[in-house]
N, C-alpha and C positions, 0 to 999 in steps of 0.2 A: 235256957236249958243247960244244966251243968253237965260236964263230961262224965260224971260218975253215974248218972241216971240211966235207967233201963230204957233204951230207945232203939228204934228200928231204922236201918238204912234202906231208903227207898228213893223214889224220884217224884218230882213235882207232877201233878195231874194235868198240867196244861200243855204248853207247846212242845214242838219236836226237839228243842234243845235238851229237854228232859234233865233239868238241873238236879244235882244230887240234893237229897233232903233227908233230914232226921225227923221221925215222928215219935213223940214221947208217949208214955202210957196213958195220958189223958187226952191225947190227940193234938197236943201242941207241936208246932213245927219249927225247925231251925234249918239254916243253910248247911249243907254238907260239902266239903271240898271234893270236887269231881272235875275231870278234865274239861267238860263242856261249860261249866259255870264258875270254876275256880273259887268256890266258896261264896258266891253271890246268888241272889235271887231277886226277881222283880216283885212289885207289890202284890201281884196275883198269887205268886208262890207263898209269900209271907202270910197272906190271909186265907190260904186254902183250907185251913182247919175249920173255918167258920161254918162251912156247910155240913160238917159231920154231925152237928147237933142243932142244925137250923130248925126253927119252929115249923117251917114249911116242908121239912124233909118228909118224903113218902115212906111210910113204915108198915102199911098193910095193903094187900091187894084190894083194888076198888073196882066195882062194876056199876053199870047203870042199865036200866031197862029201855031207855031211849035217849036220843041225843038232847032232848029237852028236859030230861029228868036229872036229878042230882045223883052223885056217886054214893054208893053204900059199901061198907066193908064186907069182905067175904074171906073165906079160907083159901089156902093155896090149892087144895084138891078140887074144890068147886071151881076156882078160877081157871086152872089148867084144864080140867075136864070139860068145862063149858067152852073154852077156846077150841080144844081138840074136836069136840062134837060139831061145832059150827064149821070149822075148817074141813072136816071130813064130809059134811053135807055139801058144801060148796064144790069140793073137788069131785064128788060123785056126780053132781048135776052138771058142772061146767068144765071139768077137766083140771089137771094140776096147775096150769098157768092162771087159774082164777084166784090163786093165792100168791102174794108177793111179800118180799122181805127187803127191808131197808136198814143197812148197817152204818158204821161210822169209822172214821179214821182215829177216833179216840179209844176204840176197843183194843184190848190186849191182843197179841198174836193168837193166843189160844181161843179167844172169843171169835175173832174174825174167821179163824179156821173152822171152828165147830159150827158157826152160823152158816158158812158156805156149804158145809157138808149137810147140815140140817135141811137147807133149802132144796138141795139136789137129791138127797136120799130119802129123808123123812117126808118131804112134801112133793118131791118130783118136779119142782117148778124151775123154769128158766128165769123167772122174774125176780132177780136179786141184784141190787146195786147198792151204792153207799155214798156218803157225802164227800168222800175224797174226790169224786167226780167234779165237785165244785172247787177243789183246792189244788191238786197236783197233776191232774190228768194230762194237761197240755205239756207240762215239763216232762212227764213220764214218756209220753208218745214221742216227743222230740228227742229225748235221750236214747230211747230204744232205736229210733230210726238212724241216729247219727253214730252211736257208740255200740249198739247191739245189746245194751243193758241199761236199766234205769235204777241208779242209786243216787239219791239227791246230791250228796257230796261224795265224790269218789276218793276222798282223802279225809283224814281226821280234822276236826275243827281246830285243833292246836297247831296245824300247819299254817294257819293264818296269823299266828302270833308274831312272826317276824316278816310278814308281808310288807312290801314297800308301796304297793298300789293295789287297790281293790275297787273294781267297778261294780256298783250295785244297781242293777236294772230292775226298777219296780219294787224295791225293797225298802221298808222303813223299820229296820231292825232295832233302832233306838227305842221304839215304842212296842213293837210286836214281840221281840225277845231281847230285852235290854242286856242281859249278861253276855250276849254274843259280842257286844261292843268292846268288852275287855280284851277280845282277841284281835281287835282292829286298832289298838291304841297306837301302834307305830306306823300305820299305813296312811298314805295319802288316799283319800276317798273321792270317788266320782259317783254321785247319786243321780239317777235318772228317774224323775218323778214330776208330774204336773204341779205338785205342791212343794213348798219349802218346808218340809217336815223337820223334826229334830235331827233326823239322820242327815238330811241335806245341810242343816246348819253345821253339823259336825264336819261334813265334807269341806265346807268353806273354811272352817277354822283350821282344818288339817293342811291347808294349802291346795286343796283340790277344787272341784267344780260341782255345781248343781246345774244339771241340764233339765229344762222343763218343757218337754214336747207336748204338743196338742194331744189329748187323749186319743188313743187308737193309731198313733203314728210311730210307735217305737221301732217297728220293722224298717221304716224309711230311715230312721236315725242309724240303725245298724248297717243298712246298705250304704249310706253315705260314708260311714266310718270305714267300711271295707274298701270302698272306692279309694278313699284317702290312703289306706294302708298300701294298696297296690301302686297307685300313682306316685306316692311320695317315697317309694322304695323300701317299705317296711315289710313286704311279704317275705315270710320265712320259706323260701322256695325249696330248700333241702327237706324240711319237715313235711311240706305239702306233698312233695314227690314221693317221699319214703313212707309216709304214714297215713295218707288220705287218698280218696278218690273223688272225682266229681268237680274239681275246681273249675275246669273250663266252662261247664254249664252254669256254675254259680257266677262266674265272672261275666258271662254274657248279659246277665241282668244287672249286676252291681256296676258294670261299666257305664250304664246309663244314668246312675244315680250319683253324679258328682256332688260334692257337699253343698254347693250353692243351690242346686236344684232341690236337694233334700231339705235344705233350710226353708225353702218356700213352702214346703208341705208340712214339716214337723215343727217349725218355729225355733229350732236350735241353731245357733250361729255356726256357720261353716268353720270359722276359725276355732271354735271350741271343739268341734269334731276332730279337726286335725291335731289339736293339742292333746286330746285324750289318746288318739292313736299313737302319737309320738311317745307319750308317756308309757303306753303299753309295750311299745316296741323297744324302748331303750331302758326299761326297768328290769332288773333280774328276777325279782320275786313278785309276780303279778297274777291277779285272779279276776275272772269275770263271773259274777253270781247273779242269777235271775230269781225273781219271786213273783207273787201274784200280779203285780202291776203289768208285767210283760205277758203273763200267761192267761189271765181271765178275759179272753176275747174270743170272738167267733173265728179268729184266725190266729189263736194263741200258739198253736203248734208251730206255725210258720215263723212267728215272731221269735220264739225261743230258738228255732233253727237258725235264724239270722244271726243271733248272738253266738251260737255255736260255730257257725261258719267264720265269723270274725275271729273267734278264739283259735280255731284251727289254722286260719291263715297266718296268725301271729305265733303259732307253735306252742300254745299254752298247755292243752290237755296232756297228761301223762308225763310231764317234765317235773323233776323235783323242784319244789318251791314255786310252782305255777299251776294253773288249772282253771277249769270251768266247772261250775256246780250250780245246782238249783236248791233254794232254801225251803225245805219242807216245813209246812205250817203246823198241822195237827200233831198231837202228842205221839200217836203211832201212825202218822200219815205214810211213813215208809212201809212198815210191816203190814199196815192195814190194806195196802194194795197188792200184797204179795201172796196172800194165802187163801183167796177164793171167794171173798165177798163182793168182788167186782164182776159184772155181768158176763164178761168174756174170759174169765181166768179161773184156773184151778191152782191149788197150792204149789209153791215154788216158782211162782210167776210163769206158770205154764198156760198156754192157750187152750181154751176149752174145746176148740174145733180141731186140735191136733190129735190124730188117732193114737199116737204113741203116748202122749200126755194122758189121754183118757184111760188108756189101758193101765198105765202105771198107777194113777190115783185110784182107779176102780179096784185094782188088786189090793191096795192098802185098805180100802173101805170094805172089801169083801163083797162087791156087787158086780154085776155084768156091765162092761163099758157101754153097751147099747142102752142100758137103763138111764144113763146120765143125760140130762137135757142138754141142748145146745146153748149158744149165746142168747141172752135175753136183752131187754131194753136197757139203755143207759138211764142214769138217774132222772134227768129232766123228762125224758120220754116216758119213763116208767110212771112218774108222778102224773103226767098229763093223761096217761091211759086209764087211770084209776076210775072205776065205775062206768067206764064207757063200754059200748058193745065190743066184745072181744078182749077187753082189758080185765085186770084183776078186780075182784069184788071184795077181797080182804087184804089188809096190809098189816104186817108186823114190823114195828120200828124199834131198833135197839140203838140207843146212844145218840140219836140225831133229833134236831128240832126243825124239821123241814119247813114249818110255817114261817120261820124267820130266815132260815139259811138258803132256801131255794129262790130262784128268780121268779118274778111275777107272782108274788105271794098271794094276791087275791084269787088268782086262778087255782093255785094249789089248795087254798081253803075250800073252794068249790069242789075240787076232786076228792078231797078227804071226806067231805060231807056226802058225797055220792056213794061211798063204800057201804057194803053190808056190815062190815066188821073192821074196826080199827083197834089194834092192840099196841100199846106203848110200854116199853120197859124203861124206867127212868129213875132219877134220884130226887128231882123236884118237879112240881107241877108246871112245867113250861107250856108254851102256847100250843104245841102239838099234843102234848100229854092231855091237856084239858079238853081236847076234842075227841078223845078216845072213848071207846065203849068199855074197854078193860084196861086198867092201869096197874102195872106190876112194879113194886118197889124193889130196887136192886142196890147192891153194895157199891161203895165208893172206893177210890184208889187205895186208901189206907186200910181198907177192910178186906183186901183180896190179894191172892198170889197170882203171879203171871209174868209175862215178858213183854217188853216194848222194844221197838227198833227205832233208834233216833235218827236225826237228819243226816248222820254220817254213816249209816248202815251198821251201827253198833247195837248188838242185842243186849238189853239191860234187864235186870231183875226188879220187878215190882214185888215188894214183900208186905205181908199182912202185919200191921202193927196193932190193930184193934179188932174186936169182934163187931160185926154189924148189929144193928138192933134186932131183937129176937125174931121178928116176923119178916125180915128182909133177907133175900137170897141173892147169890151172885148171878150174873148173866149166864154163866156156864150151868148153874143149877136150874135156871129157868129153861134153857134150851134142852138140857137133858130131861127135865120133867115133861116138857111138851112132846119130845120124841117118844117117851114112854107112854104118854097118854094117847099118842097116835099109833101105838104098836109098830113103830118104825123098825125096818130091818137094820141090822148092824149095831155097832156100839156107839153110844153117845155119853161118854164118861163126864162127870162133873169135876173130877180132880184135875187141877191145872197141869201138874207135871205129867200125868198120864196123857192128857190131850197134847201137850207139847211133844212128848216122845212120838206120838202118832204123826204130828205135824212134821217132825224131823224125817220120818220115813216117807211121807208124802212129798216133801220138798226135795228129797235126795235126787241128785242129777239134774235138777232144774236150774234156771238162771239164779234164783234166790235160794241157794242150797244151804239149809240149816242142819244138815245131817250130823255134823260134828259138834254142834252147840248143845250143851246139856245144862240142866240146873246145877249139877255138881261142879262143872267148870266155871259157870258164872258165879256161883256162891264162893268158889275158891279165889275169886278176884281176877280171873282172866278177862282180858279185853278182846272180845270176839266180834269181828266184823264179818258179815257174809260177803262172798261165799266162803263157807267153812265145811267142806265135804266129808271130813273124817275126824274122829276124836283125837287123832294125833296131829291134826292140821292147826296152824296157829291163827287161822282167819286171815282176811285180806283187807287191811286198813287202807291200802292204796291200790286203786285200779289203774290199768292202762300204762304201766311202766314200760312194758315190752310190746304189748299189742292191744288192740281193741277187741271187742267181743264178737265181731263179725267173723265169718269163716276165714276170710283172707287176712284178718288181723288189722285191717285198715278202717279208719273212721270214714263215714260217708258225709261229704259235703253235698247238701241238697239245695237245688235252686228254689228260691222263694221270691215272690213278687208282692208288692204292697197292694192291699185291697182296703178300701174305705170301710169304716165300721158298718155294721148291718143296717143301721138306720141313720139317716142324715138329719141335721138340724134344718129348720125352716122358720118361717115367720111365726108359726104357731108354737114351735118348740125350739127356741133359738140358742139354748145353752146345752152343754154336755155335762151330765152328772157322772161322777166316778165315785166308787165306794172303797172303804178300807177299814182299818182297825184303829183303836185308840189304846193308850197305855194300860188303862185299868180294867178294860173289859176283854172278854174272850169269846170268839165265835158268836153264837146267837145270844149270848149274854144271860141265858137262863140261870146260870149259876152265879156269875159275877155281879149281876144286877141285884142279887139277894144278899150280897156282902155289904153291910152298911158302910164300911170304910171306903170301899170302892165306889159304891153308888153315890156317896156324898161328893165325890170328885167330878163325876160325869153322870148326873142323875137322869138326864133326858137327852133325846136325840137332838143334834144340831146340824146346821148346814153351813159350811164355810163358803163365803161369797166375797168377791172383791168389792170394796166399798163403792166404787163407781157403778158396778153392776147392780148392787143392792139399791143404790139411789135411783137408777134408771127404772127399777121395778117398784118404786115407792116404799122401800124398806130401809130400816136402819138397824144397827147392831142391837141385839136383844129382842127384836120383833119376832113374832111367829110368822112363818111363811109356809105356803103350800108349794111343794115341789111336785110338779105334775108331768107325767110322761103319757105316751099313748096307751098305757096299761093301767095306771092308777096314780094315787097321790100319797106323798109322805109329808106329814106336817112336822116342822122342825124349827128350832130356835136359831135365828140368824147370828152367825159370828162373822164379822167383817175381818177379812185377812188381806192386808195390802199386797202380800207377796204372791197371792194366788193368781193364776191366769184369769183375765176378765171373761173369757169364754167358757169357764169351767166352774162347777160347784162340786163340793165334796160332802158325802154323807157317810157316817159310820154305820156299819150294818149290825150292831149288837142289840137293837131294840125291836120290839114287836108292835102289833096293832097298827094304829094310825102313824106311829113313828118308825115303821119298818122301812128301811132303805129299799128292800126288795119289792116293795109295792110298785116301784118305778123301773126296776132293772129289766133288761131284755133277755128273754129265754132263747134267743138265737144261739145255735150250737156250732162249735168247731166241727168241720166234717170228719176229722180224724179222731180227736179225743172226746168229742161230745161235751166239751166244756162250754157252759153258757157265758154270754158276754156281760159279765158283771161290771166291767170297767168303763163302759161307754153307753149312755142312754140319752137320747134327745129329750130335753125337759124345758118347761117354762117355770117362772118364779113369780109368785104373787102373794099379797097379804093373805094370811090364813082366814078361813071362814069362821062362822060362829063357834063358840065353845060348846062342848057336849059333856054330859055326865058330871055336871058340877065342876068342870074344869076344862082346859083345852084338850084336844085330842092327844097332843104330845105328853101332857101331864098325866093323862089317863094311862097312856102306854108305859110311862115310867113307873107308875104304881103297880102295874101288872106283875 
C-alpha cells in the first residue's frame, strides 16, 4: 500500500496489543507505526482483511421456525420486532431475569457500555456477563485486592524496551502477541510454563531460564521464590515497610515453603528458584508479568496474588524501570471489563451493589436507582442456568462464541438447546451462531467507529475505513433498534461518539475515569491512559509512582496458600491437560479458521504429548487420539514433543465440535473471580474411535 493512497489509521481487530494498522479503500491492510507494535504485525493482523469479503460473511438477518429447520432471510424490522415480542412475552410471564445477555472483551467501549445499559434499563435484567470472565477476571480481582485498581499494565509497553530482566509467568507472547517481543529484545527472560514454547526458547537464548512447573502449582513456585528472597537477604525491607501492609501474614505461610519443599511439589529446581530471585533482586530494570497460565485456575486469584507478593517484597511496583503487570488478552479486554457488561459492575469500574455508584449512573441514565437490578450470575454460572427452573429462558449473545470458548462445552450446548430463544449477533456463522433462532449480521472492525482500551490502559480510536455491506448494521445500531422495539425508557443512541460522551459522564469519578477522554483529543493524536478525569488532564500512563489506590496509599500483601487443582489425576485419568493458543489462530477460531492462509498452517486441532507418554498409550506422532476427561472427549492429532512434561498434554482451544479443547476442561470456579479452571483437567489418552461423517471427528471440526 503506497504512502499516497487514501487510507485510514485504525488498529488490528485481534489482541490487546492493538497494533497500529492502515486500512486502504479496498480493505487492504498494512502495518502502521505505533508505540505498541513499532510498525510490525503478526500473521493474524496481516490477514485480517480476508474476512471483510469472506464468502461465509453474514449479510442478512436470518431466522428459523425451529431448531431443526433451516435459516431463512428476513428484514431488520421483522427480525427486531420478532425478538422484542418474544422477549416482552417472556418477561411478562417469568420476570425480567428470564432474559440474559452475554457480551465480549472484543466489543468496543461504546458497545460494552450500551450493552450493559440495555440489559439493566431496557430489559431490567441482572443476568448479564461476558467472555472476559474466561480471560482476565482472576488478574483483575488480584490487582484490585492488592493495588486498589485493575489496569493490566500500570505502565506503557515501551517501558519494557530497556528492561534488563522480565519474568513471564504463564505467558507465551511470542505466539499470542508476537509484536510485543520487539519490546523484550534487550531483556533476559524467565518463562514459567509447563511447555517449552517459542517464548521459552527465546528465554533460553537470552541467557535466561525456562521453568516448567507441574500444571496447577505456579503458586507453590512463587511461594518458594518468596521464601528464597527473604532467607537469602533480598527482601526490600524499606519498601515493604513504607509502601505495603500485610507482610507478616504473608511470611507466616511463605516461611514454610523453602525452595526444596516447593521443588518436590512443583517440579522446578530449588537452585533455579534462587537464581531467578537473585536476578530480580540485583537487576535495576526488572518486571514480573503474568498471563492466562497463572490465572485460569480455580485458585487463579491467589496464584496472581502470590506473584504480586513476590514483586512487592522485592520492591518492583511503582518504581521507575520496574513493575508488576498482567498481560490482557482480548482486543478490548481492559475496556470491556470497565463499563458495565460484567455482572457485578457499572460503568467506570463501579460496583453495582454500591449505593453511591448506583445513584451516579442512574442520574446519567435518567432512571431511579432503585430500578437498577443487583449483581447477576457470572459467565459460567449464567450459562449453566440457561433453561433451568429459575434461570433465563432467552439469551442474547454479542461477539462471543460460547460453544467453543466456555468450559465443559457439551454441557453448554445442552443449555443453549434448552432456551426458548437464542439470538446471536455475529460476523460469521460460528458454532454458537449456528445454534441460534435469530442470527443478526453486524459490522467488522474496519466498518465502524469507536474506541478500544489496550493492555496498557491507553484509549485508542477505531476508525471506519469502509462501509459495511448494505444490510449489515453495527452492534450499536442493533442494540438501539432493540431498545426502540421494546419501548425502553431513556436514550439508546446508535452514534458512537454520542455513546462515548455518555460513557464519559457515567465513568466520571470512578476508578476507570474516562471523563477527560474525547474523540477530539484522540483524533488530535494525544496519548491518553485512564484515569483521565478532566479535559485538561494529560492522562495517567504510569500508576503507583507515589501511592497505591487504597485509602492509605499502601499495597496489600495478602496471604495465600497452595491448594491442589480441583480434580486429581488417578488411574482412570492419569494425565493433566492444559490449554492455550497458537500463533495463527485467535480465541474460538471462528474467524481465523476461515482465513485460508492461517487455516493452512494449523488446519486441525492437535494434542502435544511427550513421546514416551504417547508410546505408553499406544500412540505415535501423527495418530489421532481421544483425550477424555470426566466431562467429555476431544479428538486431536498427536504431536510428539520431547520437551513437554511426561505428565502433561496440551490442547489449543481454537477449534469446535469434536476438536473442541473445552469438551474436556473443568468448569470449577475461582471463589473470588469466578474464573473457570481451563489450565488443569485430569484426562486419559487413547487411540481415536471410528471415523464419522466421511472423515475423522477432528477433520470434520476443521471443516466447520
